C-alpha positions, -999 to +999 in steps of 0.1 A: +260+297+894+276+264+881+294+256+849+266+231+842+242+259+837+262+273+808+271+239+793+234+227+795+223+259+777+249+257+749+243+220+743+205+225+741+210+253+716+234+233+695+210+203+695+180+224+687+197+244+659+221+218+644+197+189+643+168+207+625+183+236+605+182+213+574+145+211+577+142+248+579+161+252+547+139+226+530+108+245+541+123+277+528+131+261+494+095+246+492+079+281+493+104+297+470+124+318+494+156+333+481+189+333+499+182+366+517+148+355+527+161+322+540+187+339+560+161+363+574+138+333+583+166+316+603+179+349+619+143+358+630+136+325+645+169+326+664+161+361+677+126+348+688+142+320+707+166+343+724+140+369+734+112+345+745+135+321+764+154+349+781+123+368+791+102+339+803+130+323+823+138+355+841+101+366+846+089+332+860+122+320+875+120+286+858+139+272+828+113+281+801+131+270+769+115+278+735+123+264+700+109+267+665+082+243+654+102+215+637+071+195+627+057+228+615+088+232+593+083+197+579+047+206+571+059+237+552+086+216+535+059+191+523+037+219+508+035+227+472+023+257+451+026+282+480+047+314+476+068+329+503+044+358+505+014+334+510+035+314+534+041+346+555+003+352+555-002+316+568+025+322+595+007+353+607-025+333+610-009+306+630+007+331+654-026+349+658-044+316+666-018+309+693-024+343+709-062+337+707-057+303+724-039+321+753-065+349+756-098+332+749-103+302+771-133+286+751-111+287+720-082+271+738-105+244+751-120+237+716-086+231+703-078+207+732-110+187+722-095+176+689-087+139+696-050+134+702-049+104+680-063+124+650-038+153+654-010+128+659-019+109+628-018+141+607+016+148+621+028+113+613+015+116+577+035+148+573+067+133+587+065+100+569+080+112+536+110+127+554+117+094+573+113+073+541+135+099+523+165+087+544+165+053+528+155+066+494+187+087+496+207+056+505+200+041+471+218+071+454+246+074+479+249+043+500+285+050+510+274+083+526+240+076+540+243+041+554+273+048+577+255+078+591+224+057+598+246+033+617+262+061+636+228+074+645+216+040+658+246+035+680+248+071+693+211+072+703+219+043+727+241+065+747+226+100+742+195+103+720+195+141+722+230+143+707+226+115+681+215+137+652+242+163+660+268+135+658+254+125+624+256+161+612+293+166+623+304+132+609+285+139+577+302+173+574+336+156+576+327+129+551+313+155+526+341+180+528+368+154+533+355+132+505+350+161+480+313+156+479+305+191+490+302+222+469+326+252+473+315+275+500+301+307+487+291+326+518+313+348+540+313+356+577+293+388+574+265+394+599+230+383+590+202+408+583+164+407+584+143+410+553+108+424+555+084+402+535+050+414+525+022+389+534-003+376+510-036+363+525-046+335+501-074+314+513-059+281+501-026+289+519-044+300+552-066+269+553-041+244+539-010+257+557-018+282+584-044+261+602-025+229+602+007+247+612-012+260+643-026+227+652+008+209+648+025+235+668+001+232+697-003+194+697+033+183+690+053+211+706+035+232+732+018+204+749+049+182+752+069+213+763+045+219+791+047+183+801+085+185+803+083+214+827+057+197+849+077+165+849+106+184+864+084+198+892+074+232+878+040+247+873+044+267+841+019+295+834+005+282+802-015+312+790+013+338+795+038+314+778+014+309+749+008+347+746+046+354+745+054+327+719+024+336+698+034+373+698+069+363+689+055+343+660+035+373+648+064+397+648+089+373+632+064+361+606+070+394+588+106+385+584+098+350+570+099+329+601+072+304+610+060+296+646+078+298+679+068+275+708+080+256+738+108+232+733+106+195+744+139+177+738+160+209+742+140+217+773+147+182+788+184+190+786+179+222+807+152+212+833+168+183+851+192+179+880+222+177+857+217+214+849+216+223+887+207+203+918+185+231+930+153+235+908+149+271+920+182+280+902+178+263+869+161+294+855+196+308+850+200+285+820+175+307+801+198+338+796+227+316+784+204+298+760+193+331+747+229+342+743+236+311+722+208+319+699+219+355+695+252+341+681+233+318+657+212+348+646+243+369+639+259+342+617+228+325+602+238+334+566+272+318+569+257+287+586+230+284+558+257+287+532+276+258+549+244+236+548+237+245+512+271+233+501+264+198+514+251+170+491+214+167+490+215+131+502+232+143+534+206+170+540+178+145+535+195+120+559+199+145+587+164+159+583+149+124+582+168+111+612+160+143+631+123+136+626+124+099+633+117+103+670+088+127+664+075+103+638+076+073+662+059+093+690+032+106+666+026+071+652+024+056+687-001+083+698-022+078+666-026+041+672-029+042+710-067+044+713-083+012+700-116+029+691-099+056+671-074+035+652-093+034+619-100+072+618-064+078+627-052+056+598-075+074+574-060+107+586-024+094+582-031+079+547-047+111+533-021+134+548+008+113+535-008+110+501-001+146+492-037+151+481-045+187+471-080+199+464-091+234+457-055+244+462-056+232+498-029+208+510-032+173+523-026+180+560-060+198+562-078+172+542-063+145+563-077+162+594-111+166+578-111+129+567-101+117+601-127+138+620-155+128+595-146+091+599-146+094+637-179+112+636-194+084+614-181+057+637-195+075+668-229+079+650-229+042+642-222+032+678-250+054+691-275+039+665-266+004+675-270+013+712-305+027+705-315+001+678 
C-alpha cells in the first residue's frame, strides 16, 4: 500500500465529479426533474460508481474505474419535450442494450460495425452547442468567463485532467467573492433516493434511449477499454459491460442515466504514478469507491452549491469540460477521407436540433449519416461495374 494509491483515487473522483456535475444538472433541468429527483439522480450515479468500481477492481485485480456517461448527459441536456418519466424509460432501454451487448455476441458485433466516424460525428454534433455556449456566455459576463477560459488554457498545459477542476474552484471564488452567486438554500443533510416511475414513450426511446446507448458505447466504454489495455491490462469486456449495464438498469429507476468505463479518470489510476507494480494498482478501486460514497451522501448539498452559481459560470464549466471530448469526436469524424461527407451530414443534422415525429436530432443525424454513407458506397460499386 502506498499513499499514491489513495491520492490517485481521490483526485480521479474529484476530477470526474467536479468537472462534469454541471452537465448532469443541465440534463436534469432539460427533462424537468425537480430538486429531489435531481439529487436522487446524482446520488444514484455516485452509488453506481462506488459499487461497480469497487466490485470490478477487487474481482479482477485491476484498476477498473467507472464513471457516468458525460457525453450521454450532454445528449440529455440537449433534448427537448421529454419528461423525467419518459427519460427514465429511455435510461432503462440504454441499460438493457448494454447488458444485451455483453450477453449476445452478434448484437455486440453489430454495434461495433457502426462506422466510428459516423458515431463520432453524432457525438460532435451533440457537444457543439455546449462548446459554443462558453463564448456565448462571454458576451453577457466577459469579466467572469474570459478569465476562466484563460485559466483553462494555461492549466491544461501542465495538467489537462485538472484544468476544468481549476476553473471550477476559481469560478466559485469569483462568484461568491464578487457577489454574483445566489444565497445557498441547501443544508448538509444526507441525500436520499427517489423512486421515479418510467414511461415508455416511443419517441423518447428512439430519440434518446438508442442514441444514449450508442454514445455510451462509442465514446466511453471503448476508450475506457483502450486505457486499460494501454496500461498493460487485459480487461474482461463482457463481464464489465454486464456489470455497468446492470448498474444502469437499477439506478435508472432513481433517475440516473448510464454508467460505463471511465477514460480520463481511469488514466489517473492506471499508470505508474499510482503504483510502480501494475499488479497492485487494483487497490485504487476501493478508495475510488469510498470517495463516491461521500459524494453520494452529500449530493443534495453539492447540487445546492452548483445551483447558486451564475448560469454563465455553469455554461462555461460545462463547455470547457466537454471541449476535449468535442475535439476528439471531431477528429475521429473527419479522420477517414471516404467518410468525411457522411460524417459532416451527421454532425450538421445532429447540431441543428431537428425534431421529427417527436424524435430528437441525434437519432436523425445518425440516420442521415448512414443513409449518405450507403448512397456513397452504392455509387462507388455502380461505377466499378459500369
